[in-house]
C-alpha positions as CSV (number, residue, x, y, z in Angstrom):
1,X,-0.2,0.0,-0.1
2,X,1.6,3.5,-1.0
3,X,1.2,6.6,1.3
4,X,1.5,9.3,-0.8
5,X,0.1,12.2,1.2
6,X,-0.5,14.8,-1.2
7,X,-2.4,12.4,-3.6
8,X,-4.5,10.7,-0.9
9,X,-5.9,13.9,0.4
10,X,-6.7,15.0,-3.1
11,X,-8.6,11.9,-3.8
12,X,-10.8,12.2,-1.0
13,X,-11.9,15.3,-2.0
14,X,-12.2,15.9,-5.8
15,X,-15.1,14.0,-6.7
16,X,-17.5,16.6,-4.3
17,X,-15.3,19.5,-5.0
18,X,-14.7,19.6,-8.9
19,X,-17.6,20.7,-11.2
20,X,-16.2,19.5,-14.4
21,X,-18.0,21.4,-17.0
22,X,-16.6,23.2,-20.3
23,X,-13.0,23.1,-19.3
24,X,-12.4,19.5,-18.9
25,X,-14.5,18.8,-22.0
26,X,-12.0,20.8,-24.1
27,X,-8.8,20.0,-21.9
28,X,-7.1,18.0,-24.5
29,X,-7.8,19.9,-27.8
30,X,-4.9,18.6,-30.1
31,X,-4.9,19.0,-34.1
32,X,-4.8,15.3,-34.2
33,X,-6.6,13.8,-31.1
34,X,-9.6,11.7,-31.6
35,X,-12.5,11.4,-29.1
36,X,-12.5,7.8,-28.0
37,X,-15.8,7.5,-25.4
38,X,-18.9,8.2,-26.1
39,X,-20.7,11.5,-25.3
40,X,-23.6,11.2,-23.1
41,X,-26.3,11.7,-26.0
42,X,-25.3,8.4,-26.9
43,X,-26.6,6.8,-23.8
44,X,-29.9,8.4,-23.3
45,X,-31.5,5.0,-24.5
46,X,-29.3,2.9,-22.8
47,X,-27.3,1.7,-25.8
48,X,-25.3,3.7,-28.3
49,X,-22.8,3.5,-31.5
50,X,-21.0,6.4,-32.3
51,X,-18.7,6.9,-35.5
52,X,-16.2,10.0,-35.3
53,X,-14.4,11.3,-38.2
54,X,-11.8,14.1,-37.7
55,X,-9.5,16.0,-40.3
56,X,-6.4,18.1,-39.2
57,X,-3.5,19.9,-40.6
58,X,-0.6,21.0,-38.6
59,X,2.9,22.5,-39.4
60,X,5.7,22.0,-36.5
61,X,9.0,23.9,-36.4
62,X,11.0,21.0,-34.0
63,X,8.8,17.9,-34.0
64,X,11.7,16.1,-32.3
65,X,12.1,18.8,-29.7
66,X,15.6,18.5,-30.1
67,X,18.3,21.4,-29.1
68,X,18.7,22.0,-32.3
69,X,15.7,21.9,-35.2
70,X,15.9,19.2,-38.2
71,X,13.7,21.4,-39.8
72,X,10.1,22.1,-40.2
73,X,7.7,19.3,-40.6
74,X,4.0,19.5,-42.1
75,X,1.5,16.7,-41.5
76,X,-2.3,16.0,-42.3
77,X,-4.1,13.3,-40.2
78,X,-7.2,11.4,-40.6
79,X,-8.3,9.9,-37.5
80,X,-11.5,7.6,-37.1
81,X,-12.8,6.5,-34.1
82,X,-15.8,3.5,-33.2
83,X,-17.7,3.3,-29.9
84,X,-20.4,1.2,-28.7
85,X,-21.8,1.3,-24.9
86,X,-24.8,-0.3,-23.4
87,X,-26.1,0.7,-19.8
88,X,-29.0,-1.0,-17.8
89,X,-29.2,-0.2,-13.8
90,X,-27.3,-2.9,-13.0
91,X,-24.2,-3.2,-15.4
92,X,-22.3,-1.0,-18.0
93,X,-20.1,-1.8,-20.8
94,X,-18.2,0.5,-23.2
95,X,-16.1,-0.5,-26.2
96,X,-13.8,1.9,-28.2
97,X,-11.6,1.7,-30.9
98,X,-9.6,4.6,-33.0
99,X,-6.8,5.3,-35.1
100,X,-5.0,8.4,-37.3
101,X,-3.8,8.2,-40.9
102,X,-0.8,10.7,-41.0
103,X,0.7,12.0,-44.2
104,X,4.2,13.6,-42.9
105,X,6.5,15.8,-45.0
106,X,9.7,16.7,-43.5
107,X,11.8,15.9,-40.9
108,X,11.3,13.6,-37.4
109,X,8.4,11.5,-38.9
110,X,7.0,8.9,-41.4
111,X,3.6,8.7,-42.9
112,X,1.3,5.7,-41.8
113,X,-1.1,4.8,-39.4
114,X,-0.6,6.3,-35.7
115,X,-2.4,6.9,-32.3
116,X,-3.8,3.6,-32.7
117,X,-6.0,2.6,-29.7
118,X,-8.5,0.2,-27.9
119,X,-10.3,0.6,-24.6
120,X,-12.9,-2.1,-23.6
121,X,-14.6,-1.0,-19.9
122,X,-17.0,-3.3,-17.8
123,X,-19.0,-2.4,-14.5
124,X,-21.6,-4.0,-12.3
125,X,-23.2,-2.4,-9.5
126,X,-24.8,-4.5,-6.7
127,X,-26.8,-3.7,-3.7
128,X,-23.8,-4.9,-1.6
129,X,-21.3,-5.3,-3.9
130,X,-19.3,-4.0,-6.9
131,X,-17.2,-5.3,-9.9
132,X,-15.1,-3.3,-12.7
133,X,-12.8,-4.4,-15.3
134,X,-11.1,-2.3,-17.9
135,X,-8.6,-3.0,-20.4
136,X,-6.7,-0.8,-23.3
137,X,-4.1,-1.0,-25.8
138,X,-2.7,2.7,-27.3
139,X,0.2,3.1,-30.0
140,X,1.8,6.3,-30.8
141,X,5.0,7.5,-32.4
142,X,6.5,9.4,-29.6
143,X,7.1,12.6,-32.2
144,X,3.5,13.1,-31.6
145,X,3.0,12.1,-27.9
146,X,1.6,15.2,-26.0
147,X,2.0,13.8,-22.4
148,X,1.0,17.0,-20.8
149,X,-2.5,17.1,-22.3
150,X,-3.3,13.7,-20.9
151,X,-2.7,14.2,-17.0
152,X,-5.7,13.2,-15.1
153,X,-6.8,9.7,-14.0
154,X,-10.3,8.6,-14.0
155,X,-10.5,9.8,-10.2
156,X,-9.6,13.3,-11.3
157,X,-5.9,13.2,-9.7
158,X,-2.5,14.1,-11.3
159,X,-1.2,11.6,-13.1
160,X,1.6,11.5,-15.1
161,X,3.1,9.0,-17.3
162,X,5.9,6.9,-15.7
163,X,8.2,7.2,-18.6
164,X,7.4,11.0,-18.9
165,X,11.2,12.1,-18.6
166,X,12.4,9.9,-21.3
167,X,9.2,10.5,-23.8
168,X,11.6,12.7,-26.2
169,X,12.8,12.1,-29.7
170,X,11.8,9.4,-32.2
171,X,10.3,5.7,-31.9
172,X,7.5,3.8,-31.2
173,X,5.5,3.5,-28.1
174,X,3.1,0.8,-26.9
175,X,0.9,0.8,-24.0
176,X,-1.0,-2.1,-22.5
177,X,-3.3,-1.6,-19.3
178,X,-5.8,-3.5,-17.6
179,X,-7.6,-3.5,-14.1
180,X,-9.8,-5.4,-11.8
181,X,-11.8,-4.5,-8.9
182,X,-14.4,-6.2,-6.9
183,X,-15.8,-5.4,-3.8
184,X,-18.0,-7.3,-1.1
185,X,-20.4,-6.6,1.8
186,X,-20.1,-3.1,1.1
187,X,-22.4,-2.2,4.4
188,X,-22.0,-5.7,6.2
189,X,-20.1,-6.4,9.1
190,X,-17.6,-8.1,7.2
191,X,-16.8,-6.8,4.0
192,X,-13.6,-7.1,1.3
193,X,-12.4,-5.5,-1.4
194,X,-9.6,-6.7,-4.1
195,X,-7.8,-4.7,-6.6
196,X,-5.6,-5.8,-9.7
197,X,-3.8,-3.6,-12.1
198,X,-1.4,-4.3,-15.0
199,X,0.8,-1.6,-17.2
200,X,3.1,-2.7,-19.9
201,X,5.6,-0.4,-21.7
202,X,7.1,-1.6,-25.2
203,X,9.5,0.3,-27.2
204,X,10.9,-0.1,-30.9
205,X,13.4,2.2,-33.0
206,X,13.8,4.9,-29.8
207,X,16.3,7.3,-29.8
208,X,16.2,8.3,-26.0
209,X,18.2,5.6,-24.4
210,X,16.4,6.1,-21.1
211,X,13.2,4.2,-22.7
212,X,13.2,0.2,-21.5
213,X,10.4,-1.9,-22.0
214,X,8.8,-2.7,-18.5
215,X,6.1,-4.2,-16.9
216,X,4.0,-3.3,-13.6
217,X,1.8,-5.5,-11.7
218,X,-0.4,-4.0,-8.4
219,X,-2.7,-6.2,-6.1
220,X,-4.3,-4.7,-3.4
221,X,-6.9,-6.7,-0.8
222,X,-8.7,-5.6,2.4
223,X,-11.0,-6.9,4.9
224,X,-13.4,-4.6,6.7
225,X,-14.8,-5.2,10.1
226,X,-17.3,-3.2,11.2
227,X,-19.0,-4.6,14.7
228,X,-19.5,-1.0,15.5
229,X,-21.6,1.8,14.2
230,X,-19.0,4.3,14.8
231,X,-15.6,2.5,13.8
232,X,-14.2,0.1,10.9
233,X,-11.2,-2.2,11.0
234,X,-9.0,-2.9,8.0
235,X,-6.7,-5.8,7.2
236,X,-5.0,-5.5,4.5
237,X,-1.9,-6.6,2.1
238,X,-0.5,-5.0,-0.9
239,X,1.7,-6.3,-3.7
240,X,4.0,-4.6,-6.1
241,X,6.0,-6.2,-9.0
242,X,8.6,-4.1,-11.4
243,X,10.5,-5.6,-14.1
244,X,12.7,-3.8,-16.6
245,X,14.5,-4.6,-19.3
246,X,17.5,-2.4,-18.6
247,X,21.3,-3.0,-18.5
248,X,21.0,-3.7,-15.1
249,X,17.8,-6.4,-15.7
250,X,15.9,-4.9,-12.7
251,X,13.2,-6.5,-10.9
252,X,11.2,-5.5,-7.7
253,X,9.1,-7.1,-5.5
254,X,7.5,-5.0,-2.9
255,X,5.1,-6.5,-0.1
256,X,3.4,-4.7,2.7
257,X,0.9,-5.9,5.3
258,X,-1.1,-3.4,7.0
259,X,-4.0,-2.8,10.0
260,X,-5.9,0.2,10.8
261,X,-9.2,1.8,11.8
262,X,-11.7,4.3,10.6
263,X,-13.4,5.8,13.6
264,X,-16.2,8.5,13.6
265,X,-14.9,10.3,16.7
266,X,-18.0,12.9,16.8
267,X,-20.5,14.0,14.3
268,X,-17.8,16.3,12.8
269,X,-14.3,14.7,13.7
270,X,-13.2,11.6,11.8
271,X,-9.8,9.4,12.3
272,X,-8.0,7.2,10.2
273,X,-5.2,5.2,10.9
274,X,-2.9,2.6,9.2
275,X,0.3,1.0,10.7
276,X,2.3,-2.1,8.4
277,X,5.5,-3.3,7.5
278,X,6.9,-3.0,3.8
279,X,9.5,-5.4,2.2
280,X,11.4,-4.8,-1.1
281,X,13.6,-7.3,-3.0
282,X,15.4,-5.5,-5.7
283,X,17.2,-7.8,-8.1
284,X,20.1,-6.1,-10.3
285,X,23.0,-7.7,-12.2
286,X,21.7,-11.0,-10.4
287,X,22.3,-9.8,-7.0
288,X,19.4,-9.0,-4.7
289,X,18.9,-7.0,-2.2
290,X,16.6,-6.2,0.4
291,X,15.1,-3.1,2.1
292,X,12.5,-3.3,5.0
293,X,10.9,-1.1,7.7
294,X,7.4,0.2,8.9
295,X,5.1,2.0,7.2
296,X,2.1,4.3,8.6
297,X,-0.8,6.7,8.0
298,X,-2.3,8.7,10.8
299,X,-5.1,11.6,9.1
300,X,-7.6,13.3,11.6
301,X,-10.6,15.4,9.5
302,X,-12.9,17.9,10.9
303,X,-16.0,19.3,8.6
304,X,-16.6,23.0,8.6
305,X,-19.5,25.1,7.5
306,X,-18.4,25.0,4.1
307,X,-16.0,22.2,3.8
308,X,-13.5,20.2,5.4
309,X,-10.2,20.8,7.3
310,X,-7.6,17.7,8.0
311,X,-4.2,17.1,9.4
312,X,-2.0,14.0,7.7
313,X,1.2,12.3,8.9
314,X,2.9,9.3,6.9
315,X,5.5,7.0,6.5
316,X,6.8,4.9,2.9
317,X,9.6,2.8,3.0
318,X,11.3,2.9,-0.5
319,X,14.8,1.5,-2.0
320,X,16.0,5.1,-1.8
321,X,14.9,5.1,2.3
322,X,11.9,6.3,4.1
323,X,9.8,8.9,3.0
324,X,8.1,11.0,5.6
325,X,5.1,13.2,4.4
326,X,3.6,16.2,6.8
327,X,0.3,17.6,5.5
328,X,-2.3,19.9,6.4
329,X,-5.4,20.4,3.9
330,X,-8.7,22.2,3.6
331,X,-11.2,22.5,1.4
332,X,-14.0,24.5,0.5
333,X,-17.5,24.4,-1.2
334,X,-17.7,27.8,-3.4
335,X,-20.8,29.2,-4.6
336,X,-19.5,28.7,-8.1
337,X,-16.7,26.0,-8.0
338,X,-14.5,24.1,-5.6
339,X,-11.2,25.0,-4.0
340,X,-9.1,22.1,-2.2
341,X,-5.6,22.4,-1.1
342,X,-3.1,20.8,1.2
343,X,0.4,22.1,2.5
344,X,3.5,20.6,4.1
345,X,6.8,19.3,3.6
346,X,8.4,15.7,2.5
347,X,11.6,14.4,5.0
348,X,13.9,11.9,3.6
349,X,17.1,10.2,4.3
350,X,19.0,11.1,1.1
351,X,17.7,15.1,1.5
352,X,16.7,17.9,3.4
353,X,12.9,18.5,4.0
354,X,11.0,19.6,0.8
355,X,8.0,21.5,0.1
356,X,5.1,19.6,-1.1
357,X,1.3,20.0,-1.4
358,X,-1.8,20.2,-3.9
359,X,-4.0,22.2,-5.4
360,X,-7.7,21.7,-6.7
361,X,-9.3,24.5,-8.1
362,X,-12.6,25.0,-10.6
363,X,-14.1,28.8,-10.8
364,X,-17.3,28.8,-13.2
365,X,-17.3,32.2,-14.8
366,X,-20.3,34.1,-16.2
367,X,-19.0,33.5,-20.0
368,X,-16.8,30.1,-19.0
369,X,-15.1,28.7,-16.3
370,X,-11.1,28.5,-15.1
371,X,-9.2,25.6,-13.3
372,X,-5.8,24.9,-11.5
373,X,-4.3,22.0,-10.4
374,X,-0.9,21.8,-8.9
375,X,0.8,18.9,-7.2
376,X,4.4,19.1,-5.6
377,X,5.3,15.1,-4.3
378,X,7.8,13.0,-3.4
379,X,7.5,10.0,-4.6
380,X,9.9,6.7,-5.6
381,X,10.0,6.1,-9.2
382,X,10.7,2.2,-9.9
383,X,13.1,3.3,-12.6
384,X,15.0,6.1,-11.1
385,X,14.2,6.1,-7.3
386,X,12.9,9.0,-5.0
387,X,11.9,11.7,-7.1
388,X,10.6,15.6,-6.3
389,X,7.6,16.0,-9.2
390,X,5.9,19.4,-9.4
391,X,3.3,19.8,-11.6
392,X,1.1,23.1,-12.7
393,X,-1.8,22.6,-14.8
394,X,-3.9,26.0,-15.8
395,X,-6.9,26.0,-18.2
396,X,-9.3,28.7,-19.3
397,X,-12.5,29.0,-21.5
398,X,-14.5,31.5,-22.5
399,X,-17.6,31.7,-24.4
400,X,-17.7,34.3,-27.3
401,X,-21.2,33.4,-28.0
402,X,-23.2,30.0,-28.2
403,X,-21.0,28.7,-31.2
404,X,-18.0,29.8,-30.5
405,X,-15.1,30.1,-27.7
406,X,-11.5,30.6,-26.9
407,X,-9.8,27.7,-25.0
408,X,-6.5,28.1,-23.3
409,X,-4.5,25.6,-21.9
410,X,-0.8,25.3,-19.9
411,X,1.0,22.7,-18.2
412,X,4.5,22.5,-16.4
413,X,6.3,20.0,-14.7
414,X,9.5,19.8,-12.9
415,X,11.5,16.4,-12.4
416,X,14.3,16.6,-9.6
417,X,16.2,13.4,-9.7
418,X,19.3,12.5,-7.7
419,X,21.3,13.2,-10.8
420,X,19.5,15.2,-13.1
421,X,16.5,18.0,-13.4
422,X,14.2,18.0,-16.4
423,X,11.4,21.0,-17.4
424,X,8.7,20.3,-19.4
425,X,6.1,22.7,-20.7
426,X,3.0,23.0,-22.9
427,X,0.8,25.6,-24.0
428,X,-2.3,25.7,-26.4
429,X,-4.5,28.3,-27.5
430,X,-7.2,27.6,-29.6
431,X,-10.4,28.9,-31.3
432,X,-13.5,26.9,-31.8
433,X,-16.5,27.1,-33.6
434,X,-19.4,25.0,-34.0
435,X,-19.7,25.0,-37.9
436,X,-23.4,23.2,-37.8
437,X,-24.8,21.1,-35.0
438,X,-22.5,18.2,-35.5
439,X,-19.7,19.9,-37.2
440,X,-17.0,21.4,-35.0
441,X,-14.0,23.2,-36.1
442,X,-10.9,24.6,-33.7
443,X,-7.5,26.3,-35.1
444,X,-4.7,27.6,-32.9
445,X,-1.0,27.3,-31.7
446,X,0.9,25.1,-29.6
447,X,4.3,25.5,-27.9
448,X,6.4,23.0,-26.0
449,X,9.5,22.7,-24.4
450,X,11.8,20.1,-22.7
451,X,15.1,21.3,-20.5
452,X,17.7,19.1,-18.7
453,X,19.9,21.3,-16.4
454,X,22.9,20.2,-18.6
455,X,21.7,20.2,-21.8
456,X,20.3,23.5,-23.9
457,X,16.5,24.0,-24.1
458,X,14.4,22.8,-26.8
459,X,11.6,24.7,-28.2
460,X,8.7,24.1,-30.8
461,X,6.2,26.2,-32.2
462,X,3.2,24.7,-34.1
463,X,0.2,25.9,-36.0
464,X,-2.9,23.6,-36.4
465,X,-6.2,23.6,-38.1
466,X,-8.9,21.0,-37.1
467,X,-12.5,20.0,-38.0
468,X,-14.3,16.6,-37.0
469,X,-17.7,15.5,-35.7
470,X,-19.5,12.2,-34.4
471,X,-22.2,10.3,-35.7
472,X,-24.6,8.9,-33.3
473,X,-27.0,6.1,-34.0
474,X,-29.1,5.3,-31.0
475,X,-32.1,2.3,-31.1
């Protein structure tokens, strides 16, 4: 079980505070992006089939994002997507597939199929139980990836790709992902839940030496004891496996057992406590080393008239030493939005204490919406060890009239590793116009930047034009 304090606090608050409206429907505007999920209108009658078409033209002066540009690249992309969803009061299934046929003129890429996606989601909800399964595949040419435009997971948290720092240059990337979870005895005296996740990253013909094939498996199981109306006991175990095809042939097994309680101290006070023990076995060059130690989480929360306030202490064990997080947080329900933030510091055995925290702010405006996401945390990266990561994402949408609007998005990340620091930035400004009820047009400008502490800054500027629509069929 991973005790990442900034992420844990944000996860609990996001659902109640974040009101996703215009800005999140247009957050990933891109000249060659395809919508792989069915719109809500396709689900009105329980089932729906949607076919999507997208045509774009873009020109970029440094597609590979190298310190010295190889020249301008212009490309035309035709995107096709197909999706099906079926929903009943008990379950829901969704299947989608898409791809982009791209014609390229210039250095840094070749013409052909790209951005091939497939996704399957299934969920079933019972009175005392729940079951969910998902599987997805994504193939991308690295030079066309926009990792800072797809940073949010289904829980509303900032989740950056594990290979973010090395997604540079050219080559092919394949991502395989699957997940399984179920819950039993949700309100019963004895309940249980189980989660399993698998992530595989494969690379071919890459120019960045830091990209190595890897597999990740995470398993988590919990038993809940609810014999008192105001308290819940928890006994659980967590297993993580990491395997990477690097020079060291790294394999890592992380096993954690823990127990804890959730207690309603009063109608407005709540206490959460976890205590456990972690063992990490790391194999490199055929030699196995072990790291172990206690882990824990202590969190106190109080209801306020317009939200909550809390304090949290946590400790995790890593190959690079223990990490201790100390945080205080506040959430506010605003008349036209929501705000949640945490602030504190992280202490590790390798470095002096560092500031950590998070921000999740959404504000509705008279003619649009503004959003800000911030996260700074010290986490263990399976490939590079303890890393201090900072991420900031800003979004703004202004409605000009009922058929047009301006969308601005900016993302900035900093990864502070033991031997290097990497900065990445992405800024997109676009104008969106509804040609008809079904056809939509967008055009704009995009700026990208990548900089390492010891290397020159790499920058690119691009202009794009995009037109597309969805064809929806329902019974």
